[in-house]
C-alpha positions as a Python dict, from the first residue, in 0.01 Angstrom:
ca = {
    (1, 'M'): (0, 0, 0),
    (2, 'D'): (298, -216, 69),
    (3, 'D'): (133, -335, 379),
    (4, 'L'): (-201, -407, 161),
    (5, 'S'): (61, -606, -72),
    (6, 'Q'): (196, -779, 219),
    (7, 'Y'): (-127, -873, 353),
    (8, 'L'): (-292, -1001, 41),
    (9, 'R'): (39, -1191, -44),
    (10, 'Q'): (6, -1364, 295),
    (11, 'Q'): (-337, -1525, 239),
    (12, 'A'): (-394, -1855, 129),
    (13, 'S'): (-622, -1722, -180),
    (14, 'F'): (-295, -1560, -314),
    (15, 'K'): (-28, -1729, -543),
    (16, 'R'): (309, -1711, -395),
    (17, 'N'): (540, -1573, -693),
    (18, 'T'): (925, -1638, -771),
    (19, 'A'): (1154, -1369, -674),
    (20, 'E'): (1193, -1296, -1058),
    (21, 'E'): (813, -1277, -1072),
    (22, 'L'): (777, -1045, -796),
    (23, 'T'): (1054, -797, -961),
    (24, 'F'): (863, -780, -1303),
    (25, 'I'): (551, -713, -1086),
    (26, 'K'): (708, -426, -866),
    (27, 'A'): (835, -278, -1187),
    (28, 'L'): (470, -276, -1344),
    (29, 'K'): (371, -17, -1061),
    (30, 'L'): (295, 343, -1122),
    (31, 'R'): (140, 446, -856),
    (32, 'D'): (-141, 414, -573),
    (33, 'V'): (-513, 576, -651),
    (34, 'H'): (-790, 616, -416),
    (35, 'L'): (-1118, 666, -534),
    (36, 'A'): (-1435, 764, -310),
    (37, 'A'): (-1756, 554, -341),
    (38, 'G'): (-1953, 602, -654),
    (39, 'K'): (-1672, 678, -841),
    (40, 'M'): (-1606, 550, -1197),
    (41, 'I'): (-1317, 330, -1244),
    (42, 'I'): (-1351, 257, -1631),
    (43, 'E'): (-1602, 413, -1839),
    (44, 'E'): (-1796, 230, -2123),
    (45, 'G'): (-1664, 293, -2442),
    (46, 'V'): (-1375, 464, -2347),
    (47, 'T'): (-1038, 356, -2543),
    (48, 'P'): (-759, 314, -2422),
    (49, 'T'): (-843, 224, -2051),
    (50, 'Q'): (-577, 199, -1737),
    (51, 'L'): (-509, -130, -1592),
    (52, 'Y'): (-543, -187, -1213),
    (53, 'T'): (-529, -443, -920),
    (54, 'L'): (-812, -357, -660),
    (55, 'M'): (-615, -391, -339),
    (56, 'D'): (-868, -234, -81),
    (57, 'G'): (-1268, -183, -119),
    (58, 'W'): (-1529, -323, -311),
    (59, 'A'): (-1621, -252, -690),
    (60, 'F'): (-1853, -373, -940),
    (61, 'R'): (-1919, -391, -1319),
    (62, 'H'): (-2231, -297, -1466),
    (63, 'Q'): (-2375, -179, -1821),
    (64, 'T'): (-2666, 78, -1811),
    (65, 'L'): (-2905, 93, -2075),
    (66, 'K'): (-3044, 427, -2214),
    (67, 'N'): (-3384, 376, -2036),
    (68, 'G'): (-3165, 380, -1682),
    (69, 'N'): (-3217, 20, -1620),
    (70, 'R'): (-2880, -103, -1473),
    (71, 'Q'): (-2747, -466, -1493),
    (72, 'I'): (-2451, -535, -1245),
    (73, 'L'): (-2271, -830, -1392),
    (74, 'N'): (-2003, -883, -1069),
    (75, 'F'): (-1888, -758, -748),
    (76, 'L'): (-1476, -713, -739),
    (77, 'F'): (-1268, -775, -442),
    (78, 'P'): (-932, -701, -365),
    (79, 'G'): (-659, -873, -561),
    (80, 'D'): (-914, -858, -889),
    (81, 'I'): (-751, -711, -1199),
    (82, 'I'): (-929, -424, -1346),
    (83, 'G'): (-944, -287, -1712),
    (84, 'L'): (-727, -640, -1855),
    (85, 'Q'): (-988, -747, -2079),
    (86, 'Q'): (-1036, -383, -2227),
    (87, 'N'): (-682, -367, -2291),
    (88, 'L'): (-695, -690, -2464),
    (89, 'L'): (-1030, -583, -2655),
    (90, 'D'): (-887, -233, -2700),
    (91, 'I'): (-1219, -82, -2575),
    (92, 'S'): (-1434, -81, -2252),
    (93, 'N'): (-1766, -247, -2285),
    (94, 'N'): (-1894, -176, -1963),
    (95, 'N'): (-1845, 27, -1651),
    (96, 'V'): (-1654, -42, -1358),
    (97, 'Q'): (-1761, 165, -1053),
    (98, 'A'): (-1644, 200, -669),
    (99, 'L'): (-1900, 54, -450),
    (100, 'T'): (-1696, 152, -126),
    (101, 'P'): (-1388, 380, -115),
    (102, 'V'): (-1119, 205, -301),
    (103, 'T'): (-776, 157, -327),
    (104, 'L'): (-599, 86, -658),
    (105, 'C'): (-248, -11, -778),
    (106, 'E'): (-224, 197, -1154),
    (107, 'L'): (-29, -92, -1346),
    (108, 'N'): (167, 7, -1651),
    (109, 'R'): (-33, -142, -1982),
    (110, 'Q'): (286, -36, -2210),
    (111, 'Q'): (439, -354, -2073),
    (112, 'L'): (136, -600, -2043),
    (113, 'W'): (304, -804, -2327),
    (114, 'Q'): (609, -819, -2134),
    (115, 'L'): (394, -1026, -1939),
    (116, 'Y'): (320, -1308, -2199),
    (117, 'E'): (665, -1231, -2370),
    (118, 'K'): (910, -1292, -2053),
    (119, 'H'): (687, -1444, -1792),
    (120, 'P'): (486, -1727, -1936),
    (121, 'A'): (380, -1907, -1593),
    (122, 'L'): (223, -1582, -1440),
    (123, 'A'): (78, -1488, -1790),
    (124, 'Y'): (-119, -1816, -1779),
    (125, 'D'): (-203, -1756, -1398),
    (126, 'I'): (-352, -1416, -1530),
    (127, 'T'): (-519, -1545, -1833),
    (128, 'W'): (-669, -1790, -1588),
    (129, 'L'): (-748, -1495, -1367),
    (130, 'C'): (-951, -1383, -1659),
    (131, 'A'): (-1124, -1679, -1730),
    (132, 'Q'): (-1257, -1739, -1326),
    (133, 'E'): (-1411, -1375, -1378),
    (134, 'E'): (-1614, -1501, -1720),
    (135, 'K'): (-1704, -1831, -1501),
    (136, 'I'): (-1853, -1577, -1202),
    (137, 'V'): (-2056, -1389, -1472),
    (138, 'D'): (-2172, -1707, -1621),
    (139, 'D'): (-2318, -1826, -1272),
    (140, 'N'): (-2456, -1487, -1226),
    (141, 'L'): (-2618, -1562, -1546),
    (142, 'V'): (-2734, -1907, -1434),
    (143, 'N'): (-2872, -1739, -1123),
    (144, 'V'): (-3073, -1494, -1304),
    (145, 'G'): (-3200, -1730, -1545),
    (146, 'A'): (-3276, -2044, -1378),
    (147, 'R'): (-3323, -1955, -997),
    (148, 'N'): (-3632, -1850, -834),
    (149, 'G'): (-3622, -1494, -652),
    (150, 'L'): (-3514, -1671, -333),
    (151, 'E'): (-3296, -1873, -482),
    (152, 'R'): (-3128, -1607, -647),
    (153, 'V'): (-3082, -1360, -313),
    (154, 'A'): (-2962, -1701, -111),
    (155, 'M'): (-2690, -1748, -397),
    (156, 'L'): (-2591, -1391, -423),
    (157, 'L'): (-2533, -1373, -15),
    (158, 'L'): (-2370, -1686, 2),
    (159, 'H'): (-2131, -1617, -285),
    (160, 'L'): (-2035, -1261, -144),
    (161, 'Y'): (-1974, -1400, 206),
    (162, 'K'): (-1737, -1661, 59),
    (163, 'R'): (-1512, -1463, -149),
    (164, 'Y'): (-1442, -1213, 126),
    (165, 'K'): (-1420, -1492, 367),
    (166, 'A'): (-1146, -1609, 115),
    (167, 'I'): (-944, -1282, 128),
    (168, 'Y'): (-994, -1176, 489),
    (169, 'P'): (-1018, -1507, 706),
    (170, 'I'): (-1179, -1333, 1024),
    (171, 'P'): (-1341, -1532, 1282),
    (172, 'G'): (-1705, -1541, 1330),
    (173, 'K'): (-2016, -1545, 1106),
    (174, 'T'): (-1991, -1171, 993),
    (175, 'I'): (-1849, -979, 692),
    (176, 'P'): (-1906, -609, 598),
    (177, 'F'): (-2175, -617, 365),
    (178, 'P'): (-2169, -231, 151),
    (179, 'L'): (-2466, -330, -104),
    (180, 'T'): (-2806, -153, -73),
    (181, 'Q'): (-3130, -349, -161),
    (182, 'Q'): (-3111, -134, -513),
    (183, 'E'): (-2784, -307, -604),
    (184, 'I'): (-2861, -642, -482),
    (185, 'A'): (-3180, -615, -733),
    (186, 'D'): (-2972, -505, -995),
    (187, 'A'): (-2718, -770, -978),
    (188, 'L'): (-3029, -1010, -961),
    (189, 'G'): (-3295, -870, -1220),
    (190, 'L'): (-3550, -842, -952),
    (191, 'S'): (-3745, -533, -866),
    (192, 'L'): (-3627, -355, -568),
    (193, 'A'): (-3986, -471, -386),
    (194, 'H'): (-3962, -827, -489),
    (195, 'T'): (-3588, -812, -337),
    (196, 'N'): (-3727, -653, -28),
    (197, 'K'): (-3951, -930, 51),
    (198, 'T'): (-3716, -1191, -41),
    (199, 'L'): (-3454, -1079, 194),
    (200, 'R'): (-3724, -1018, 464),
    (201, 'K'): (-3823, -1403, 412),
    (202, 'L'): (-3479, -1533, 422),
    (203, 'E'): (-3395, -1356, 740),
    (204, 'K'): (-3718, -1477, 903),
    (205, 'L'): (-3637, -1838, 799),
    (206, 'G'): (-3306, -1780, 1036),
    (207, 'L'): (-3071, -1793, 780),
    (208, 'H'): (-2937, -1475, 745),
    (209, 'S'): (-2921, -1087, 871),
    (210, 'I'): (-2816, -756, 724),
    (211, 'D'): (-2771, -471, 963),
    (212, 'N'): (-2548, -156, 992),
    (213, 'N'): (-2379, -264, 635),
    (214, 'A'): (-2268, -588, 792),
    (215, 'L'): (-2388, -957, 682),
    (216, 'T'): (-2421, -1228, 913),
    (217, 'I'): (-2480, -1614, 771),
    (218, 'Y'): (-2653, -1798, 1047),
    (219, 'D'): (-2707, -2119, 848),
    (220, 'E'): (-2458, -2170, 572),
    (221, 'H'): (-2519, -2517, 492),
    (222, 'M'): (-2909, -2442, 466),
    (223, 'L'): (-2855, -2128, 263),
    (224, 'A'): (-2634, -2348, 9),
    (225, 'S'): (-2908, -2593, -21),
    (226, 'L'): (-3193, -2359, -108),
    (227, 'A'): (-2957, -2184, -344),
    (228, 'D'): (-2846, -2527, -485),
    (229, 'Y'): (-2488, -2371, -453),
    (230, 'Y'): (-2195, -2596, -370),
    (231, 'S'): (-1864, -2390, -400),
    (232, 'T'): (-1506, -2558, -505),
    (233, 'P'): (-1211, -2460, -309),
    (234, 'I'): (-1085, -2134, -453),
    (235, 'K'): (-741, -2192, -672),
    (236, 'P'): (-443, -1921, -544),
    (237, 'R'): (-425, -1636, -778),
    (238, 'P'): (-174, -1408, -855),
    (239, 'L'): (-153, -1054, -737),
    (240, 'L'): (-64, -781, -967),
    (241, 'C'): (102, -456, -729),
}
């Protein structure tokens, strides 16, 4: 885990902490948790919930109705905090599930208030992180409600591509892509058949390809133009672990 923390802290997308903040962050850590793909990290309606930082792998937040329909609210990447909103609200109102095998840093939620009492600057950063996650959910809502199917898929592919690249600035135009078409459909409010048709149409346009759990973006500018999506520079964010 120390290697993961060190790697992430070296990336431009993560904020540099003071020595005092780093000491407090290290004291927050309880243990490392490893979960297989498909395992629940947090379950809806459970209180209290644990508090984690996702350090490796992909996860997603979702709600499932009694009829079995599922809405994926957002996807989680390394550095994202899991369970903070639930601890502040005293109850979990959605599920968080591992999309791939994940490594989590479990934090001592009993010391959460010390963060606000003793480290206001760091607490502000964490609050900003919650606001940023809410913005992602808002963007997804706009995507589902205001874009057509082609634009929705283009938006999601580009959004995930850019988020991954911000954490792992690897060369080339290809990133790991563990999503199934069903998960894409559940995130975008589309049927599986419509999702499949739309992905094939975008691929025929030469904008992307998905093969062997890898996504390649061939024309980022055209994909952004199609989705009416223009990202702003990502502000460095805190890493709790």
